[in-house]
MDTraj code that builds the backbone (N, CA, C; nanometers):
import mdtraj as md
import numpy as np

residues = "MET ALA ILE LYS LYS ARG PHE ILE LYS THR LYS ALA VAL CYS LYS VAL THR PHE SER VAL GLU ALA LYS GLN ALA ASN GLU VAL ALA VAL ILE GLY ASP PHE ASN ASN TRP SER PRO GLU GLU GLY ALA LEU ASN LYS LEU LYS ASN GLY THR PHE LYS GLY VAL PHE ASN ILE GLU LYS ASP ALA ALA TYR GLU PHE LYS TYR VAL ILE ASP GLY ASP PHE VAL ASN GLU SER ASP SER PHE LYS TRP ASN GLU PHE ALA GLY ALA GLU ASN SER VAL LEU GLU VAL".split()
xyz = np.array([
    [-0.3289, -2.4560, 0.5504],
    [-0.2889, -2.3252, 0.5974],
    [-0.1736, -2.3428, 0.6955],
    [-0.0766, -2.2572, 0.6785],
    [0.0414, -2.2683, 0.7640],
    [0.0878, -2.1295, 0.8071],
    [0.1435, -2.1262, 0.9262],
    [0.2000, -2.0025, 0.9802],
    [0.3422, -2.0326, 1.0240],
    [0.4366, -1.9540, 0.9735],
    [0.5767, -1.9699, 1.0110],
    [0.6233, -1.8405, 1.0762],
    [0.6874, -1.8520, 1.1932],
    [0.7356, -1.7343, 1.2668],
    [0.8876, -1.7341, 1.2678],
    [0.9456, -1.6181, 1.2344],
    [1.0909, -1.6021, 1.2425],
    [1.1197, -1.4799, 1.3287],
    [1.1706, -1.5062, 1.4493],
    [1.1968, -1.3987, 1.5439],
    [1.3280, -1.3294, 1.5096],
    [1.3271, -1.1965, 1.5133],
    [1.4441, -1.1153, 1.4847],
    [1.5019, -1.0687, 1.6187],
    [1.6234, -1.1107, 1.6507],
    [1.6838, -1.0798, 1.7810],
    [1.7075, -0.9308, 1.8010],
    [1.7384, -0.8603, 1.6945],
    [1.7747, -0.7189, 1.7070],
    [1.6555, -0.6241, 1.6944],
    [1.5364, -0.6786, 1.6694],
    [1.4179, -0.5933, 1.6521],
    [1.3021, -0.6467, 1.7357],
    [1.2071, -0.5593, 1.7612],
    [1.0890, -0.5966, 1.8410],
    [0.9774, -0.6513, 1.7526],
    [1.0151, -0.7142, 1.6401],
    [0.9152, -0.7710, 1.5506],
    [0.9478, -0.9165, 1.5210],
    [0.8455, -0.9862, 1.4745],
    [0.8578, -1.1231, 1.4284],
    [0.8131, -1.1240, 1.2828],
    [0.8895, -1.1872, 1.1949],
    [0.8480, -1.2023, 1.0557],
    [0.7573, -1.3240, 1.0501],
    [0.6303, -1.3001, 1.0195],
    [0.5318, -1.4078, 1.0170],
    [0.4911, -1.4328, 0.8720],
    [0.5074, -1.5577, 0.8288],
    [0.4691, -1.5976, 0.6938],
    [0.3389, -1.6757, 0.7014],
    [0.2386, -1.6285, 0.6297],
    [0.1098, -1.6965, 0.6197],
    [0.1045, -1.7636, 0.4828],
    [0.0697, -1.8923, 0.4804],
    [0.0548, -1.9665, 0.3553],
    [-0.0813, -2.0340, 0.3537],
    [-0.1522, -2.0182, 0.2429],
    [-0.2853, -2.0766, 0.2293],
    [-0.2918, -2.1482, 0.0951],
    [-0.3203, -2.2785, 0.0993],
    [-0.3376, -2.3528, -0.0249],
    [-0.4821, -2.3352, -0.0700],
    [-0.4996, -2.2609, -0.1786],
    [-0.6342, -2.2310, -0.2289],
    [-0.6282, -2.2173, -0.3798],
    [-0.6050, -2.3282, -0.4476],
    [-0.5830, -2.3282, -0.5926],
    [-0.6973, -2.2663, -0.6717],
    [-0.8192, -2.2838, -0.6264],
    [-0.9350, -2.2323, -0.7002],
    [-0.9675, -2.0869, -0.6666],
    [-0.9044, -2.0316, -0.5641],
    [-0.9362, -1.8957, -0.5185],
    [-0.8733, -1.7903, -0.6096],
    [-0.9373, -1.6751, -0.6134],
    [-0.8845, -1.5599, -0.6869],
    [-0.8108, -1.4633, -0.5948],
    [-0.8619, -1.4473, -0.4715],
    [-0.8027, -1.3540, -0.3762],
    [-0.8028, -1.4143, -0.2366],
    [-0.6897, -1.3984, -0.1674],
    [-0.6791, -1.4421, -0.0288],
    [-0.6076, -1.3322, 0.0483],
    [-0.6575, -1.3052, 0.1689],
    [-0.5951, -1.2061, 0.2567],
    [-0.5994, -1.2586, 0.3992],
    [-0.5104, -1.2059, 0.4813],
    [-0.5136, -1.2320, 0.6249],
    [-0.5426, -1.0973, 0.6902],
    [-0.6469, -1.0942, 0.7735],
    [-0.6863, -0.9688, 0.8390],
    [-0.6859, -0.9905, 0.9893],
    [-0.6494, -0.8852, 1.0637],
    [-0.6470, -0.9008, 1.2079],
    [-0.6081, -0.7736, 1.2790],
    [-0.5873, -0.7893, 1.4099],
    [-0.5482, -0.6765, 1.4945],
    [-0.4193, -0.6115, 1.4461],
    [-0.3309, -0.6884, 1.3847],
    [-0.1996, -0.6377, 1.3441],
    [-0.2031, -0.5540, 1.2161],
    [-0.3159, -0.5539, 1.1427],
    [-0.3253, -0.4712, 1.0214],
    [-0.4605, -0.4008, 1.0098],
    [-0.5209, -0.3705, 1.1239],
    [-0.6484, -0.2975, 1.1290],
    [-0.7597, -0.3665, 1.0517],
    [-0.7547, -0.5007, 1.0439],
    [-0.8571, -0.5801, 0.9772],
    [-0.8751, -0.5377, 0.8314],
    [-0.7661, -0.4995, 0.7673],
    [-0.7692, -0.4477, 0.6305],
    [-0.7301, -0.5558, 0.5288],
    [-0.8234, -0.5961, 0.4418],
    [-0.7885, -0.6934, 0.3369],
    [-0.6802, -0.6410, 0.2416],
    [-0.6788, -0.5112, 0.2194],
    [-0.5770, -0.4542, 0.1306],
    [-0.4369, -0.4696, 0.1919],
    [-0.4250, -0.4403, 0.3217],
    [-0.2951, -0.4518, 0.3891],
    [-0.2535, -0.5971, 0.4089],
    [-0.3509, -0.6882, 0.4099],
    [-0.3211, -0.8288, 0.4347],
    [-0.3278, -0.9177, 0.3125],
    [-0.3291, -0.8586, 0.1928],
    [-0.3384, -0.9384, 0.0704],
    [-0.2192, -1.0331, 0.0578],
    [-0.2480, -1.1580, 0.0218],
    [-0.1442, -1.2570, -0.0007],
    [-0.1237, -1.2729, -0.1511],
    [-0.0022, -1.3057, -0.1905],
    [0.0317, -1.3221, -0.3318],
    [0.0124, -1.4668, -0.3735],
    [-0.0465, -1.4863, -0.4937],
    [-0.0685, -1.6219, -0.5437],
    [0.0567, -1.6704, -0.6164],
    [0.1047, -1.7873, -0.5740],
    [0.2200, -1.8506, -0.6367],
    [0.1736, -1.9418, -0.7501],
    [0.2651, -1.9853, -0.8344],
    [0.2317, -2.0701, -0.9492],
    [0.1656, -2.2013, -0.9091],
    [0.1980, -2.2528, -0.7896],
    [0.1409, -2.3802, -0.7448],
    [0.0022, -2.3654, -0.6825],
    [-0.0522, -2.2423, -0.6802],
    [-0.1857, -2.2195, -0.6268],
    [-0.1892, -2.1812, -0.4803],
    [-0.0735, -2.1780, -0.4162],
    [-0.0654, -2.1356, -0.2769],
    [-0.0569, -1.9841, -0.2703],
    [-0.1267, -1.9245, -0.1747],
    [-0.1171, -1.7813, -0.1488],
    [-0.0232, -1.7625, -0.0310],
    [0.0663, -1.6623, -0.0407],
    [0.1679, -1.6462, 0.0619],
    [0.1975, -1.4982, 0.0840],
    [0.2270, -1.4631, 0.2101],
    [0.2666, -1.3271, 0.2437],
    [0.3461, -1.3255, 0.3728],
    [0.4388, -1.2296, 0.3832],
    [0.5224, -1.2142, 0.5023],
    [0.4938, -1.0777, 0.5631],
    [0.4711, -1.0752, 0.6945],
    [0.4371, -0.9517, 0.7646],
    [0.5264, -0.9363, 0.8872],
    [0.5696, -0.8137, 0.9139],
    [0.6427, -0.7818, 1.0365],
    [0.5401, -0.7496, 1.1445],
    [0.5355, -0.8314, 1.2493],
    [0.4360, -0.8167, 1.3553],
    [0.5090, -0.8003, 1.4880],
    [0.4662, -0.7033, 1.5663],
    [0.5308, -0.6772, 1.6955],
    [0.5237, -0.7997, 1.7853],
    [0.6367, -0.8262, 1.8540],
    [0.6482, -0.9433, 1.9411],
    [0.5798, -0.9210, 2.0762],
    [0.5726, -1.0302, 2.1508],
    [0.5225, -1.0317, 2.2884],
    [0.3772, -0.9883, 2.2979],
    [0.2961, -1.0382, 2.2067],
    [0.1533, -1.0051, 2.2071],
    [0.0757, -1.1186, 2.1408],
    [-0.0559, -1.1153, 2.1587],
    [-0.1460, -1.2087, 2.0914],
    [-0.2413, -1.1270, 2.0055],
    [-0.2665, -1.1748, 1.8845],
    [-0.3491, -1.1023, 1.7881],
    [-0.4615, -1.1912, 1.7374],
    [-0.5802, -1.1357, 1.7266],
    [-0.6910, -1.2063, 1.6635],
    [-0.6815, -1.1837, 1.5132],
    [-0.7162, -1.2873, 1.4356],
    [-0.7117, -1.2736, 1.2903],
    [-0.8036, -1.3746, 1.2237],
    [-0.8273, -1.3543, 1.0951],
    [-0.9020, -1.4460, 1.0099],
    [-0.8409, -1.4405, 0.8706],
    [-0.8664, -1.5448, 0.7933],
    [-0.8353, -1.5416, 0.6513],
    [-0.9610, -1.5001, 0.5771],
    [-0.9441, -1.4304, 0.4644],
    [-1.0553, -1.3991, 0.3754],
    [-1.0212, -1.4633, 0.2419],
    [-1.1006, -1.5637, 0.2042],
    [-1.0786, -1.6359, 0.0795],
    [-1.1979, -1.6096, -0.0110],
    [-1.1739, -1.5317, -0.1163],
    [-1.2797, -1.4908, -0.2088],
    [-1.4035, -1.4389, -0.1350],
    [-1.3804, -1.3572, -0.0340],
    [-1.4885, -1.2932, 0.0401],
    [-1.5431, -1.3724, 0.1573],
    [-1.5033, -1.4984, 0.1732],
    [-1.5499, -1.5812, 0.2843],
    [-1.4472, -1.5792, 0.3971],
    [-1.4943, -1.5638, 0.5206],
    [-1.4072, -1.5634, 0.6379],
    [-1.3778, -1.7063, 0.6807],
    [-1.2493, -1.7348, 0.7072],
    [-1.2069, -1.8688, 0.7450],
    [-1.1136, -1.8581, 0.8652],
    [-1.1363, -1.9423, 0.9663],
    [-1.0488, -1.9504, 1.0833],
    [-0.9589, -2.0720, 1.0697],
    [-0.8337, -2.0574, 1.1070],
    [-0.7408, -2.1687, 1.1102],
    [-0.6288, -2.1314, 1.2053],
    [-0.6216, -2.1985, 1.3188],
    [-0.5212, -2.1626, 1.4176],
    [-0.5153, -2.2688, 1.5260],
    [-0.4156, -2.2534, 1.6137],
    [-0.4045, -2.3432, 1.7287],
    [-0.5080, -2.3120, 1.8347],
    [-0.5486, -2.1850, 1.8415],
    [-0.6490, -2.1472, 1.9410],
    [-0.7426, -2.0418, 1.8828],
    [-0.8557, -2.0267, 1.9480],
    [-0.9585, -1.9349, 1.9019],
    [-1.0090, -1.8510, 2.0180],
    [-1.0648, -1.7338, 1.9866],
    [-1.1180, -1.6448, 2.0887],
    [-1.2505, -1.5881, 2.0394],
    [-1.3516, -1.5915, 2.1276],
    [-1.4811, -1.5352, 2.0935],
    [-1.4704, -1.3830, 2.0883],
    [-1.5281, -1.3234, 1.9847],
    [-1.5247, -1.1786, 1.9673],
    [-1.6679, -1.1280, 1.9630],
    [-1.7072, -1.0512, 2.0640],
    [-1.8444, -0.9993, 2.0733],
    [-1.8800, -0.9106, 1.9548],
    [-1.7856, -0.8264, 1.9101],
    [-1.8131, -0.7339, 1.7997],
    [-1.8477, -0.8108, 1.6721],
    [-1.7712, -0.9165, 1.6441],
    [-1.7938, -0.9953, 1.5231],
    [-1.9055, -1.0975, 1.5411],
    [-1.9334, -1.1323, 1.6665],
    [-2.0332, -1.2356, 1.6919],
    [-1.9862, -1.3719, 1.6433],
    [-1.8542, -1.3938, 1.6482],
    [-1.7957, -1.5179, 1.5995],
    [-1.6589, -1.5363, 1.6646],
    [-1.6006, -1.6550, 1.6438],
    [-1.4659, -1.6794, 1.6928],
    [-1.3638, -1.6286, 1.5918],
    [-1.2511, -1.5804, 1.6426],
    [-1.1375, -1.5444, 1.5601],
    [-1.0222, -1.6362, 1.5947],
    [-0.9327, -1.6570, 1.5004],
    [-0.8086, -1.7292, 1.5271],
    [-0.7191, -1.6418, 1.6114],
    [-0.6250, -1.7006, 1.6848],
    [-0.5322, -1.6254, 1.7691],
    [-0.3894, -1.6572, 1.7268],
    [-0.3102, -1.5529, 1.7036],
    [-0.1682, -1.5629, 1.6705],
    [-0.0889, -1.5074, 1.7871],
    [0.0022, -1.5876, 1.8426],
    [0.0864, -1.5413, 1.9528],
    [0.2298, -1.5302, 1.9032],
    [0.2872, -1.4095, 1.9185],
    [0.4274, -1.3880, 1.8773],
    [0.5045, -1.3237, 1.9900],
])
top = md.Topology()
chain = top.add_chain()
for i, resn in enumerate(residues, 1):
    res = top.add_residue(resn, chain, resSeq=i)
    for name in ("N", "CA", "C"):
        top.add_atom(name, md.element.get_by_symbol(name[0]), res)
traj = md.Trajectory(xyz[None], top)
């Protein structure tokens, strides 16, 4: 799993690319504070090599909790994590 950030100087957003290598998976999404935890809004596209990829415009100067959903299973992958009382689990943290 990889996260690439491209900051736009003229806008208050960062283009964030999420990549997940999941050759056997049928559906992968990234859900979090930046898309109302919506799998539909965070759906990643499957490439021919089996990697799922998506680019999202995310507002800068903030930290967002998120998770990956791989065929219905929640997966954390990040540099840091934060405990979330509502979920009763840790979420990954994205800082842009």
